[in-house]
C-alpha positions as CSV (number, residue, x, y, z in Angstrom):
1,M,102.4,5.6,101.8
2,L,103.0,8.8,99.8
3,V,101.6,7.2,96.6
4,I,98.5,5.9,98.5
5,S,97.9,9.3,100.1
6,V,98.2,11.2,96.8
7,S,95.8,8.7,95.1
8,F,93.3,8.9,98.0
9,Y,93.5,12.8,97.9
10,G,93.0,12.7,94.1
11,Q,89.9,10.6,94.4
12,M,88.4,12.9,97.1
13,M,89.1,15.9,94.9
14,A,87.5,14.2,91.9
15,Q,84.4,13.3,93.9
16,G,84.3,16.9,95.2
17,G,84.6,18.2,91.7
18,L,81.7,16.0,90.5
19,V,79.5,17.1,93.5
20,S,80.4,20.8,92.8
21,L,79.5,20.3,89.1
22,A,76.2,18.7,90.0
23,K,75.3,21.5,92.3
24,K,76.1,24.1,89.6
25,V,73.9,22.3,87.1
26,K,71.1,22.0,89.6
27,N,71.3,25.7,90.5
28,F,71.4,26.7,86.9
29,R,68.4,24.6,86.0
30,D,66.4,25.9,89.0
31,S,67.2,29.5,87.9
32,V,66.2,28.9,84.3
33,V,62.8,27.4,85.3
34,V,61.7,30.5,87.3
35,K,63.5,33.2,85.2
36,G,61.2,35.7,83.6
37,I,57.8,34.0,84.3
38,D,54.7,35.5,85.8
39,R,54.0,33.4,88.9
40,R,50.3,34.4,88.7
41,Y,50.1,32.3,85.5
42,I,52.8,29.7,85.8
43,D,53.6,27.7,89.0
44,V,56.9,25.9,89.6
45,P,56.5,22.6,91.6
46,K,58.5,22.4,94.7
47,K,59.5,18.8,94.0
48,P,61.9,18.9,91.1
49,W,62.3,15.2,90.1
50,Q,60.0,13.4,87.7
51,I,59.5,9.7,87.0
52,I,57.2,9.2,84.0
53,L,55.8,6.0,82.5
54,R,55.1,6.6,78.8
55,G,53.1,4.9,76.0
56,N,53.4,5.9,72.4
57,V,51.4,5.1,69.2
58,N,52.7,6.4,65.9
59,Q,52.1,5.9,62.2
60,T,53.7,7.0,58.9
61,I,51.9,7.1,55.6
62,V,53.8,7.6,52.3
63,S,51.9,8.0,49.0
64,M,53.4,8.2,45.6
65,Q,51.7,8.7,42.3
66,T,52.8,8.6,38.7
67,Q,51.3,8.6,35.2
68,G,52.8,7.4,31.9
69,T,52.4,5.2,28.9
70,M,53.2,1.5,28.7
71,A,53.0,-0.4,25.4
72,G,50.9,2.4,23.9
73,H,48.4,2.5,26.8
74,D,48.0,5.1,29.4
75,Y,48.3,4.0,33.1
76,S,48.5,5.5,36.5
77,A,50.1,4.0,39.6
78,R,49.7,5.0,43.2
79,P,51.7,2.9,45.7
80,Y,50.4,3.7,49.2
81,L,52.6,2.7,52.1
82,K,50.8,2.8,55.5
83,T,52.5,1.2,58.4
84,T,50.7,-0.7,61.1
85,P,50.5,1.7,64.0
86,S,53.5,0.9,66.2
87,Q,53.3,0.9,70.0
88,H,56.1,1.7,72.5
89,L,56.3,1.6,76.3
90,G,59.0,3.5,78.2
91,L,60.3,5.1,81.4
92,W,61.6,8.6,81.7
93,V,63.5,10.1,84.7
94,G,64.5,13.8,84.9
95,Y,65.1,16.9,87.0
96,R,63.1,20.0,86.1
97,G,62.3,18.5,82.7
98,L,65.9,17.6,81.9
99,G,66.5,13.9,81.9
100,M,66.7,10.6,80.0
101,G,64.2,7.9,78.9
102,Y,64.1,4.5,77.2
103,S,61.3,2.8,75.3
104,V,60.7,-0.6,73.7
105,N,58.5,-1.7,70.8
106,V,55.5,-3.8,72.0
107,G,53.4,-4.0,68.9
108,G,52.7,-2.9,65.4
109,D,55.3,-2.4,62.7
110,K,58.7,-3.7,63.6
111,G,60.5,-0.5,62.6
112,H,62.8,1.5,64.8
113,K,62.1,4.9,66.3
114,L,64.4,7.3,68.1
115,T,63.3,10.6,69.7
116,F,65.0,13.5,71.4
117,G,63.4,16.6,72.9
118,A,64.1,19.7,75.0
119,T,61.8,22.5,76.3
120,G,62.5,25.8,78.0
121,G,60.2,28.6,79.2
122,A,59.6,29.9,75.7
123,Y,60.9,27.2,73.3
124,G,60.5,23.6,72.3
125,I,62.8,21.3,70.2
126,N,62.0,17.8,69.0
127,V,63.8,15.2,66.8
128,R,62.2,12.0,65.6
129,I,63.7,9.2,63.5
130,H,61.6,6.4,62.1
131,S,62.7,3.5,59.9
132,F,60.4,0.8,58.6
133,E,59.7,-1.7,55.7
134,N,56.6,-2.6,53.8
135,R,56.1,-5.7,51.6
136,N,52.4,-5.3,51.0
137,P,51.7,-1.7,49.9
138,D,48.2,-0.6,48.8
139,F,48.9,-0.3,45.0
140,N,46.1,1.2,43.0
141,L,46.8,0.6,39.3
142,N,44.7,1.7,36.4
143,S,45.7,0.5,32.9
144,N,44.1,-0.7,29.7
145,L,46.7,-3.5,29.7
146,L,45.1,-5.1,32.8
147,T,41.8,-7.0,33.2
148,E,39.7,-6.4,36.3
149,E,41.1,-9.6,37.8
150,N,44.7,-8.5,37.3
151,K,43.9,-5.1,38.8
152,E,42.7,-6.8,41.9
153,A,45.9,-8.8,42.0
154,W,48.0,-5.7,41.8
155,N,46.0,-4.1,44.6
156,D,47.0,-7.0,46.8
157,I,50.6,-7.4,45.7
158,D,53.2,-8.9,48.0
159,L,56.7,-7.7,47.2
160,T,59.6,-10.1,47.3
161,S,61.9,-7.2,48.3
162,P,60.3,-4.7,50.7
163,I,60.0,-0.9,50.2
164,R,62.3,0.7,52.8
165,V,61.4,4.0,54.3
166,R,63.3,6.3,56.7
167,T,62.0,9.7,57.9
168,I,63.7,12.3,60.1
169,F,61.7,15.2,61.6
170,A,63.3,18.0,63.5
171,D,61.3,21.0,64.6
172,G,61.8,24.0,66.9
173,Y,59.4,26.6,68.3
174,Y,59.7,30.0,69.9
175,M,56.8,31.4,72.0
176,F,56.6,35.2,72.1
177,N,54.6,35.2,75.4
178,G,56.9,33.0,77.4
179,K,56.2,35.1,80.5
180,R,52.6,33.9,80.9
181,F,52.4,31.0,78.5
182,S,54.2,27.7,79.1
183,Y,54.9,25.2,76.3
184,A,56.6,22.9,78.9
185,A,53.4,22.8,81.1
186,A,51.5,21.2,78.2
187,Y,54.2,18.8,76.8
188,K,56.7,18.2,79.6
189,Q,54.7,18.9,82.8
190,R,57.8,20.4,84.5
191,V,55.7,23.5,85.4
192,I,52.0,24.1,85.9
193,Q,49.8,26.5,84.0
194,K,47.5,28.2,86.5
195,R,45.6,30.6,84.2
196,S,44.6,30.5,80.6
197,A,47.1,32.2,78.2
198,G,48.1,32.1,74.6
199,S,51.0,33.0,72.5
200,L,52.0,33.9,69.0
201,M,54.8,31.5,67.9
202,A,57.4,31.0,65.2
203,G,58.8,27.7,64.1
204,L,61.3,25.9,61.9
205,M,61.1,22.4,60.6
206,Y,63.5,20.0,58.8
207,N,62.5,16.8,57.1
208,Y,64.5,14.1,55.5
209,T,62.7,11.2,53.7
210,R,64.2,8.2,51.9
211,I,62.1,5.7,49.9
212,D,64.0,2.8,48.4
213,Y,62.6,-0.1,46.4
214,A,65.5,-0.6,44.0
215,S,66.0,-4.3,43.6
216,N,65.7,-6.8,40.7
217,S,62.6,-8.4,42.0
218,N,60.9,-4.9,42.0
219,G,61.7,-4.3,38.4
220,D,58.1,-4.3,37.4
221,L,57.3,-1.7,40.1
222,I,60.2,0.5,38.9
223,Y,59.0,0.2,35.3
224,L,55.6,1.4,36.3
225,M,57.1,4.3,38.2
226,E,58.9,5.4,35.0
227,G,62.3,4.2,36.1
228,L,62.2,5.8,39.5
229,G,63.7,3.4,42.1
230,K,64.8,5.5,45.0
231,I,63.9,8.9,46.3
232,K,65.7,11.1,48.8
233,Q,64.1,14.4,49.9
234,W,65.2,17.3,52.0
235,Q,62.8,20.0,53.1
236,G,63.2,23.1,55.2
237,S,60.1,25.0,56.4
238,A,59.2,28.0,58.4
239,G,55.9,29.1,59.8
240,V,54.1,31.4,62.1
241,G,51.1,30.2,64.2
242,Y,49.3,30.4,67.4
243,T,49.0,28.2,70.5
244,Y,46.8,28.4,73.5
245,N,46.7,27.0,77.0
246,W,43.2,26.7,78.3
247,V,42.7,26.1,82.1
248,P,38.9,25.3,82.4
249,A,39.4,23.9,86.0
250,R,42.1,23.7,88.6
251,G,44.7,21.1,87.6
252,L,43.3,20.7,84.1
253,L,45.1,22.1,81.0
254,V,44.1,21.8,77.3
255,N,46.6,23.0,74.7
256,V,46.0,23.5,71.0
257,L,48.8,24.4,68.6
258,A,48.4,25.1,64.8
259,M,51.0,26.5,62.4
260,P,50.9,26.6,58.6
261,M,54.4,25.9,57.2
262,L,56.0,27.4,54.1
263,T,58.5,25.0,52.6
264,F,61.3,27.2,51.1
265,V,63.8,24.3,50.6
266,N,62.2,21.4,48.7
267,K,65.0,19.3,47.2
268,L,64.4,15.9,45.7
269,K,67.0,13.5,44.4
270,G,65.7,10.7,42.1
271,Y,67.7,7.6,41.4
272,G,66.9,6.3,37.8
273,Y,67.0,2.7,36.6
274,T,66.3,0.9,33.4
275,T,64.6,-2.5,33.3
276,N,64.2,-5.4,30.9
277,V,60.5,-5.6,31.6
278,P,59.5,-4.5,28.0
279,E,61.6,-7.3,26.5
280,L,60.2,-9.9,29.0
281,M,56.7,-8.8,28.1
282,Q,57.4,-9.7,24.4
283,N,58.5,-13.3,25.3
284,P,56.1,-16.0,24.0
285,I,55.5,-17.3,27.5
286,F,53.7,-14.0,28.2
287,F,51.1,-14.8,25.5
288,D,50.9,-18.6,26.1
289,P,47.4,-19.4,27.5
290,N,48.7,-22.6,29.0
291,T,51.1,-20.7,31.2
292,T,49.8,-20.6,34.8
293,D,50.2,-17.5,37.0
294,E,52.7,-19.4,39.2
295,E,54.8,-20.4,36.2
296,W,54.8,-16.8,34.9
297,D,55.8,-15.3,38.2
298,E,58.6,-17.8,38.7
299,W,60.0,-17.2,35.2
300,F,59.6,-13.4,35.4
301,Y,61.3,-12.9,38.8
302,E,64.1,-15.2,37.8
303,N,64.8,-13.0,34.7
304,V,63.9,-9.5,35.5
305,R,66.8,-7.1,36.0
306,I,67.4,-3.4,36.8
307,N,70.3,-1.2,36.0
308,H,71.2,2.0,37.7
309,V,71.7,4.7,35.0
310,G,72.0,7.9,37.0
311,N,70.7,10.4,39.4
312,Q,69.0,13.7,39.1
313,T,68.3,16.4,41.6
314,F,65.1,18.5,41.4
315,N,64.1,21.7,43.3
316,S,60.4,21.5,43.6
317,G,59.9,25.1,44.7
318,L,57.7,26.5,47.4
319,S,54.9,24.4,48.9
320,I,52.6,24.6,51.8
321,G,52.4,22.1,54.7
322,F,50.9,22.0,58.1
323,D,51.9,21.2,61.7
324,A,49.3,20.7,64.4
325,R,49.4,19.5,68.0
326,M,47.0,19.0,70.9
327,S,47.6,18.2,74.6
328,V,45.5,17.4,77.6
329,T,47.1,17.4,81.1
330,Y,45.7,16.8,84.5
331,N,47.6,17.5,87.7
332,I,46.5,16.1,91.1
333,G,48.9,16.7,93.9
334,D,52.3,15.3,92.9
335,V,50.8,13.0,90.2
336,F,50.0,14.1,86.7
337,F,48.4,12.5,83.5
338,N,49.0,13.7,80.0
339,V,47.9,12.8,76.4
340,H,49.3,14.7,73.5
341,G,49.5,14.2,69.7
342,Q,51.1,15.7,66.6
343,F,50.3,15.6,62.9
344,N,52.6,16.6,60.0
345,N,51.9,16.8,56.3
346,I,54.7,17.2,53.7
347,R,54.4,17.1,49.9
348,Y,56.8,16.7,47.0
349,H,56.6,16.5,43.2
350,H,58.9,16.0,40.1
351,N,57.9,15.5,36.5
352,N,54.9,13.1,36.4
353,S,55.5,11.8,39.9
354,T,54.0,13.4,43.0
355,G,53.5,12.3,46.6
356,Y,53.1,13.2,50.2
357,L,54.1,12.0,53.6
358,N,51.8,12.1,56.6
359,D,53.2,11.4,60.1
360,W,51.3,11.4,63.4
361,F,51.8,10.2,66.9
362,I,50.0,10.1,70.2
363,N,51.8,9.9,73.6
364,T,50.2,9.0,76.9
365,S,52.0,9.3,80.2
366,I,51.5,9.1,83.9
367,G,54.1,10.6,86.2
368,I,55.0,11.5,89.8
369,R,57.1,14.4,91.2
370,L,59.6,13.6,93.9
């Protein structure tokens, strides 16, 4: 009986502790929401809970370009990786903008995407991770070695091994007019902007990009890219911009955010490979007019090889990028609708190779406050 009594008392204390902790978190969140804001400009809904149905469309575009000489002839190659826009559907549940969500892929590229985010009265933090593959890049190749027919074939190439890409974006903002301007009203709908207001803002951004096509079957692609088979890039950027919440009518909010970014950390690591493509191109089968394209491809991809010879890290120096967002929100009673999008542009270069990454997404949502 003593053991049972002690056990029962411990469970009651544990439950009481959890309830007490939940109340403390609730009270802290309630105080944070209203702290320091001008209630003439920003209204806090009485109902704190949110249930939101979300849809997302996003796309990543990676462009690389290189110039060189092959067999005494100049050439330029520009692989262009553009994913099919991916679509996700998800549900989010939270208290005063603090909560959890889950989404599933329903169309487009079959890559994986993971997102995190948090907003306060004067700040916003976001993290996005996107991984995808591409077997059929737009490959614009100009070379005196190729006939017009061969150029068209290269422009419609289907890789045996895909090009694998992973991107990570992390950004954070601070709004200097958090008293009258609400970032959360435009992008989280946890409060309501009642009057138009703008704010000067400062931001930081981190980007990691990995592009990997290092495989034997991509030996010809690696040769055309002057031995570059894999790229890893790290970038750190800072910027100052402006954002504005426009309230043209009751319940309607339009936000625009624009911020040039100065990239002060621009580090690129290139993975170098040698190939036996030059030797294969001297084989008699390459010059035999009786060899069909199918026979040539089969022989070539059975014999092509790559060999990793080393890595080199480059610091590309300062560069300019851009971060832009736009949001439209409509509140009607306890129900709200929102559409917002973001666009990022990041560039890199090393030796004769240059490139850029464009990343954009559009989110749509319908939610209710409880």
